[in-house]
C-alpha positions as CSV (number, residue, x, y, z in Angstrom):
1,M,307.6,88.4,185.0
2,P,306.9,90.4,188.2
3,R,303.3,90.2,189.4
4,K,302.6,93.9,188.8
5,Y,302.1,93.1,185.1
6,Q,298.7,91.4,184.3
7,A,298.0,88.8,181.7
8,Y,295.3,89.2,179.0
9,P,291.9,87.8,180.0
10,E,292.0,85.0,177.4
11,Y,294.5,83.3,175.1
12,K,294.6,81.0,172.2
13,D,297.3,78.8,170.7
14,S,299.1,80.7,167.9
15,G,300.3,77.6,166.2
16,V,303.8,79.2,166.2
17,E,306.4,77.7,168.4
18,W,308.3,80.9,169.1
19,L,305.1,82.8,169.9
20,G,303.3,80.3,172.0
21,D,299.9,81.4,173.2
22,I,298.7,84.9,172.2
23,P,295.7,87.0,173.2
24,T,292.5,85.7,171.5
25,H,292.0,88.9,169.5
26,W,295.6,88.8,168.1
27,D,296.6,86.8,165.0
28,A,299.8,85.3,163.6
29,K,300.6,86.6,160.2
30,R,303.6,86.3,157.8
31,L,306.1,89.1,158.2
32,G,306.0,89.8,154.5
33,Q,302.5,91.1,154.8
34,F,303.6,94.1,156.8
35,F,307.0,94.9,155.2
36,E,308.3,95.8,151.8
37,E,312.0,95.0,151.1
38,R,314.1,97.9,150.1
39,R,316.8,96.9,147.6
40,E,317.8,100.2,146.0
41,K,321.6,100.6,145.6
42,V,323.1,104.0,146.6
43,S,326.5,105.6,147.3
44,D,327.6,106.6,150.8
45,T,328.5,110.0,149.4
46,D,324.8,110.6,148.8
47,Y,323.5,108.7,151.8
48,P,325.7,108.7,154.9
49,A,327.0,105.3,156.0
50,L,325.2,103.7,159.0
51,S,326.3,100.9,161.3
52,V,323.9,98.1,162.3
53,T,324.7,97.4,166.0
54,M,323.4,95.6,169.0
55,Q,322.2,99.0,170.2
56,G,320.3,99.7,166.9
57,I,321.1,101.7,163.8
58,V,323.7,104.5,164.4
59,P,325.9,106.7,162.3
60,Q,328.9,104.7,161.1
61,L,331.2,103.9,164.0
62,E,334.9,104.8,163.8
63,T,335.7,101.2,164.5
64,A,333.6,99.9,161.6
65,A,335.5,98.0,158.9
66,K,335.7,100.3,155.9
67,T,335.5,98.9,152.4
68,D,335.8,100.2,148.8
69,A,332.1,99.5,148.2
70,G,331.0,103.1,148.9
71,D,329.0,103.1,145.6
72,N,327.4,99.7,146.3
73,R,325.3,100.0,149.4
74,K,321.6,99.7,150.4
75,L,319.4,102.6,150.8
76,V,317.8,103.1,154.3
77,I,315.0,105.6,154.9
78,K,314.0,106.7,158.4
79,N,311.7,104.2,160.1
80,D,313.1,101.3,158.0
81,F,313.9,98.1,159.9
82,V,317.5,96.9,159.3
83,I,319.0,93.6,160.4
84,N,322.4,92.1,159.8
85,S,321.8,88.7,158.0
86,R,324.9,87.0,159.4
87,S,324.7,84.8,162.5
88,D,327.9,86.2,163.9
89,R,326.1,89.6,164.2
90,K,323.1,88.2,166.1
91,G,321.1,90.9,167.7
92,S,322.4,93.7,165.4
93,S,319.3,95.3,164.1
94,G,316.7,98.1,164.7
95,V,314.4,100.7,163.2
96,S,316.6,103.4,161.7
97,P,316.1,107.0,163.0
98,F,318.1,108.3,160.0
99,D,318.2,108.2,156.2
100,G,321.5,106.6,155.1
101,S,323.1,103.5,153.6
102,V,324.2,100.1,154.9
103,S,326.3,97.2,153.8
104,L,324.7,94.8,151.3
105,I,324.9,92.1,153.9
106,S,322.0,93.8,155.8
107,I,318.3,93.3,155.0
108,V,316.3,96.5,154.8
109,M,312.5,96.4,155.3
110,E,310.0,99.2,155.0
111,P,307.2,98.8,157.6
112,R,303.7,99.0,156.2
113,R,300.5,98.5,158.1
114,I,302.5,98.0,161.3
115,V,303.7,100.6,163.8
116,P,307.5,101.2,163.4
117,S,308.2,101.8,167.1
118,Y,306.5,98.4,167.9
119,V,308.6,96.8,165.1
120,H,311.8,98.1,166.7
121,H,311.0,96.1,169.9
122,L,309.3,93.1,168.3
123,L,312.0,92.3,165.7
124,R,314.8,93.0,168.2
125,S,313.3,90.7,170.8
126,Y,315.3,87.6,171.8
127,P,312.7,85.1,170.6
128,F,312.4,86.7,167.2
129,Q,316.2,87.0,166.7
130,E,316.5,83.3,167.5
131,E,313.7,82.5,165.0
132,F,315.3,84.7,162.3
133,Y,318.7,83.1,162.5
134,R,317.1,79.6,162.7
135,Y,316.3,80.0,159.0
136,G,319.9,80.8,158.1
137,K,322.0,78.8,155.6
138,G,325.7,78.4,155.2
139,I,328.6,76.0,154.8
140,V,330.4,77.0,158.0
141,A,329.1,75.4,161.2
142,D,329.1,78.5,163.3
143,L,328.4,81.1,160.5
144,W,325.4,81.4,158.3
145,S,323.1,84.0,156.8
146,T,319.4,84.4,156.6
147,N,318.0,85.8,153.3
148,S,315.0,88.1,153.0
149,S,312.7,85.6,151.4
150,E,313.0,83.3,154.4
151,M,312.6,86.3,156.7
152,K,309.3,87.3,155.0
153,N,307.8,83.8,155.8
154,I,308.4,84.1,159.5
155,L,305.1,84.3,161.4
156,I,304.8,87.3,163.7
157,P,302.0,88.5,166.1
158,K,299.4,90.9,164.6
159,A,297.9,93.1,167.4
160,P,295.5,96.0,166.8
161,E,297.4,99.2,165.9
162,E,296.5,101.0,169.1
163,E,297.9,98.1,171.1
164,Q,301.1,98.2,169.1
165,K,301.5,101.8,170.1
166,A,300.7,101.1,173.7
167,I,303.3,98.3,173.8
168,A,305.9,100.5,172.2
169,D,305.3,103.4,174.6
170,F,305.4,101.0,177.5
171,L,308.7,99.4,176.4
172,D,310.3,102.8,175.6
173,H,309.5,104.0,179.1
174,E,310.4,100.8,181.0
175,T,313.6,100.0,179.1
176,A,314.8,103.6,179.5
177,K,314.5,103.2,183.3
178,I,316.4,99.9,183.1
179,D,319.1,101.4,180.9
180,T,319.5,104.3,183.4
181,L,320.1,101.8,186.2
182,I,322.6,99.8,184.1
183,E,324.4,103.1,183.3
184,K,324.7,103.9,187.0
185,Q,326.1,100.5,187.7
186,Q,328.6,100.9,184.9
187,Q,329.6,104.3,186.2
188,L,330.1,102.7,189.7
189,I,332.4,100.0,188.2
190,K,334.4,102.8,186.4
191,L,334.8,104.7,189.7
192,L,335.8,101.5,191.5
193,K,338.5,100.8,189.0
194,E,339.8,104.4,189.4
195,K,339.8,104.0,193.1
196,H,341.7,100.8,192.9
197,Q,344.4,102.4,190.8
198,A,344.5,105.4,193.2
199,V,344.9,103.1,196.2
200,I,347.8,101.2,194.6
201,S,349.6,104.2,193.3
202,H,349.4,106.1,196.6
203,A,350.4,103.2,198.7
204,V,353.5,102.2,196.7
205,T,354.7,105.8,196.3
206,K,353.6,107.6,199.5
207,G,353.2,104.8,202.0
208,L,350.4,104.3,204.6
209,N,351.3,106.9,207.2
210,P,349.9,110.3,206.2
211,N,352.0,112.1,208.8
212,A,355.3,110.7,207.7
213,P,358.0,113.4,206.9
214,M,358.5,113.7,203.1
215,R,361.3,114.6,200.8
216,D,361.7,115.2,197.1
217,S,362.6,112.0,195.3
218,G,364.2,113.8,192.4
219,I,362.1,111.5,190.1
220,E,359.3,113.2,188.3
221,W,356.9,110.3,188.3
222,L,357.4,109.7,192.1
223,G,357.4,113.3,193.4
224,E,357.7,113.4,197.2
225,V,358.4,110.2,199.1
226,P,358.6,109.4,202.8
227,A,362.0,110.6,204.1
228,H,363.1,107.2,205.4
229,W,362.6,105.4,202.0
230,A,365.8,104.5,200.0
231,E,366.5,105.1,196.4
232,V,367.5,102.1,194.4
233,P,367.6,101.1,190.7
234,L,365.5,98.2,189.7
235,K,368.6,96.4,188.3
236,A,369.9,96.2,191.9
237,L,366.8,94.2,193.0
238,L,366.1,91.8,190.2
239,G,366.9,90.5,186.7
240,L,364.7,90.2,183.7
241,K,364.9,87.4,181.2
242,H,363.6,87.9,177.6
243,G,361.2,85.4,176.2
244,Y,361.6,83.1,173.1
245,A,360.3,83.6,169.6
246,F,358.4,80.4,169.1
247,D,357.8,79.2,165.5
248,S,354.3,80.3,164.6
249,T,353.9,77.4,162.2
250,N,353.8,75.1,165.2
251,F,350.6,76.5,166.7
252,A,347.4,74.5,166.9
253,D,344.0,74.6,168.6
254,S,345.0,72.2,171.3
255,G,348.2,70.9,172.9
256,D,350.1,70.6,176.1
257,Y,351.6,74.1,176.0
258,I,349.9,77.5,175.8
259,L,351.7,80.6,174.6
260,M,351.6,83.3,177.2
261,T,351.5,86.8,175.7
262,P,350.8,90.4,176.9
263,G,347.2,89.8,175.8
264,N,346.8,87.6,178.9
265,F,347.4,90.6,181.2
266,N,345.0,93.1,182.7
267,Q,345.8,96.3,184.4
268,R,345.2,94.9,187.8
269,G,347.8,92.2,187.4
270,G,345.2,89.6,186.8
271,F,345.3,86.8,184.2
272,R,342.7,86.7,181.5
273,H,342.1,83.9,178.9
274,K,342.2,84.8,175.3
275,A,340.1,83.1,172.7
276,P,341.3,81.3,170.8
277,E,344.4,80.2,172.7
278,K,347.6,79.3,170.8
279,H,348.8,75.8,171.7
280,Y,352.4,75.0,170.7
281,V,352.9,71.5,169.3
282,G,356.4,71.7,168.1
283,T,359.1,69.3,169.4
284,D,361.8,72.0,169.7
285,I,360.6,73.7,172.9
286,P,363.5,75.0,175.0
287,E,363.0,73.9,178.6
288,D,364.2,77.3,179.9
289,F,361.1,78.9,178.3
290,I,358.5,76.7,180.0
291,L,357.0,78.8,182.7
292,E,356.4,77.7,186.3
293,S,353.3,78.5,188.4
294,G,353.9,81.6,190.5
295,Q,356.6,83.2,188.4
296,M,356.3,86.9,187.8
297,L,356.1,88.3,184.2
298,L,356.2,91.8,182.9
299,A,354.5,92.9,179.7
300,M,357.0,94.5,177.3
301,T,354.7,95.0,174.4
302,E,351.4,97.0,174.7
303,Q,348.7,94.5,173.6
304,G,346.0,96.7,175.0
305,P,345.7,100.2,176.5
306,G,347.8,100.7,179.6
307,L,349.2,97.2,179.7
308,L,352.8,98.0,179.0
309,G,354.9,97.2,182.1
310,C,352.1,95.4,183.9
311,A,353.0,92.4,186.1
312,L,351.4,89.0,186.2
313,F,351.9,85.9,188.3
314,V,351.8,82.7,186.2
315,P,348.6,80.8,187.0
316,D,348.7,77.1,187.9
317,K,345.9,75.9,185.7
318,D,347.9,75.1,182.5
319,T,351.4,75.0,181.3
320,Y,352.5,78.2,179.6
321,L,355.4,79.2,177.4
322,H,357.5,82.4,177.8
323,N,356.8,84.6,174.7
324,Q,359.5,87.0,173.5
325,R,357.2,90.0,174.4
326,L,357.4,89.2,178.1
327,G,360.1,89.7,180.7
328,L,360.5,87.0,183.4
329,V,361.5,88.3,186.8
330,R,364.4,86.3,188.2
331,N,367.2,86.6,190.8
332,L,365.0,88.7,193.0
333,R,366.7,90.2,196.1
334,D,364.1,89.1,198.5
335,D,366.2,90.4,201.4
336,K,365.7,93.9,199.9
337,V,362.3,93.8,198.3
338,S,359.0,92.0,198.7
339,E,357.9,90.3,195.5
340,K,354.3,91.2,196.2
341,Y,355.2,94.9,196.9
342,L,357.1,94.9,193.6
343,F,354.1,93.3,191.8
344,H,351.8,96.2,193.0
345,L,354.4,98.8,192.1
346,F,354.6,97.5,188.5
347,N,350.8,97.5,188.3
348,S,350.5,101.1,189.6
349,S,349.5,103.7,187.0
350,R,352.5,105.8,187.8
351,C,355.1,103.1,187.3
352,R,353.3,102.0,184.0
353,A,353.4,105.6,182.8
354,E,357.1,105.7,183.4
355,V,357.7,102.5,181.5
356,S,355.6,103.9,178.7
357,V,357.7,107.1,178.5
358,S,360.9,105.1,177.9
359,S,359.2,102.8,175.3
360,T,359.6,102.9,171.5
361,G,357.3,102.1,168.6
362,A,355.0,104.3,166.5
363,K,351.9,102.0,166.4
364,V,352.7,99.4,169.1
365,K,354.7,100.5,172.0
366,H,357.4,98.1,173.4
367,T,360.2,98.2,175.8
368,S,363.1,95.9,176.9
369,P,364.5,94.4,180.0
370,E,367.4,96.9,179.9
371,K,365.1,99.9,179.9
372,I,362.9,98.6,182.7
373,L,365.8,97.7,184.9
374,S,367.3,101.2,184.4
375,I,364.3,102.7,186.2
376,K,365.0,104.1,189.7
377,I,362.5,103.6,192.5
378,W,362.3,104.5,196.2
379,I,361.3,101.7,198.6
380,P,360.5,101.5,202.3
381,P,362.1,99.0,204.6
382,L,361.2,95.4,203.9
383,S,358.7,95.1,206.8
384,E,356.9,98.2,205.6
385,Q,356.8,96.8,202.0
386,K,355.0,93.7,203.3
387,K,352.5,95.8,205.3
388,I,351.8,97.9,202.2
389,A,351.3,94.8,200.1
390,R,348.9,93.3,202.6
391,F,346.9,96.6,202.7
392,I,346.6,96.7,198.9
393,D,345.5,93.1,198.8
394,E,342.8,93.7,201.4
395,M,341.5,96.8,199.6
396,T,341.6,95.0,196.3
397,D,339.5,92.2,197.6
398,K,336.9,94.7,198.9
399,I,336.8,96.6,195.6
400,N,336.6,93.4,193.6
401,D,333.6,92.3,195.7
402,L,331.8,95.6,195.0
403,E,332.6,95.2,191.3
404,V,331.3,91.7,191.2
405,K,328.1,92.8,192.8
406,A,327.7,95.6,190.3
407,E,328.4,93.2,187.4
408,Q,325.8,90.8,188.8
409,T,323.3,93.7,189.0
410,I,323.9,94.6,185.4
411,F,323.4,91.0,184.3
412,L,320.1,90.8,186.1
413,L,318.9,94.1,184.7
414,R,319.7,93.0,181.2
415,E,317.9,89.7,181.8
416,R,314.9,91.6,183.0
417,R,315.0,93.9,180.0
418,T,315.1,91.0,177.6
419,A,312.3,89.2,179.4
420,L,310.1,92.3,179.6
421,I,310.4,93.0,175.9
422,S,309.7,89.4,174.9
423,A,306.7,89.3,177.2
424,A,305.2,92.5,175.9
425,V,305.6,92.0,172.2
426,T,304.2,88.5,172.3
427,G,301.2,89.3,174.5
428,K,302.2,87.6,177.6
429,I,301.5,90.7,179.6
430,D,298.7,93.3,179.1
431,V,300.1,96.8,179.1
432,R,297.1,98.6,177.5
433,N,296.2,100.4,180.8
434,H,299.7,100.5,182.4
435,A,300.2,103.4,184.7
436,F,303.7,104.9,184.1
437,Q,305.8,105.6,187.1
438,N,309.2,107.3,187.2
């Protein structure tokens, strides 16, 4: 921890591994001495449904899985501590600011003889969460649950009540400052993504010369274009090959071939790994649908917001198969159009919006090679296309660098937040006389 935080004058061995040394005037006591489990069953019509999340206890999220167990839920009263007992929900817990109800898979504890605001930080701290799930039981290697009887036996620190309040006030103040810094970095990343899209869309539809004479393109999504650009349908510049519907019974967790799908795309034309990946192990693989590194693909099914029509270059790390939801660019007229310019055009928000307009599907939008190839575009001379593509690449690199730095800052802030909470609730730092600064 930073040196501005002082340690307590004296420590003793708590005898508890996850606590380590604690201040000499603290004790280690069983959790059950300070909590009473709440088991009362209620209906979500009488007590509003709550969600147990990594951010604490909140009104039920729209994305939460809904069940028919509305009359078979656990009662939660304001200031109760609630934790999801399943290991795949590690960190989902908190003191509830509401009366309500939660799924039976959650453990509900009423704090007694312990300060609820201190409980919120103590039992959400990283070392306690690790200790809690260590007691879990289950038959699946990576999924188990911890029951309330095991939870009650966990040894936790017992500090004087005034110190608990001081620790809670300190952490409320300091974590709020850190959360504000994180939010600012997240907002910066959002603005950088918007700037990136604006740079691409402007460059591929207006060019780089702000003083170039303009004329109406006659195409709504393009608007005005430089007067020296030429109108051309995409079908005059390239072909698009539909993918293959591979037999789903031949997929496994490993194999020589990985199925490429629109889920591997992002809006910037970058490749992202999906977990788990589908490996094809069948013997009937048509060679024409084995992709080669550097080939350009278009997403023809929207497996994610804004991904329909996005372009992607096949990476060289693994061997991928051409899924039927993708279009493979072929027979490109490289004497008329730069492949990299075309790549940026497809990934511009304006072009993707045009692809979306011509798509079909009520729940999942999809398009076809024929519909994409029918789109008309305006393009500059080939030399200007290459200049525009280089400009976009340079700007993308700069924006990506700024995003990486912002992501690194967020990571460090979250690490600091976690360490600060752990240090305060286990007595590694003395905050009793901490002077708050904004």
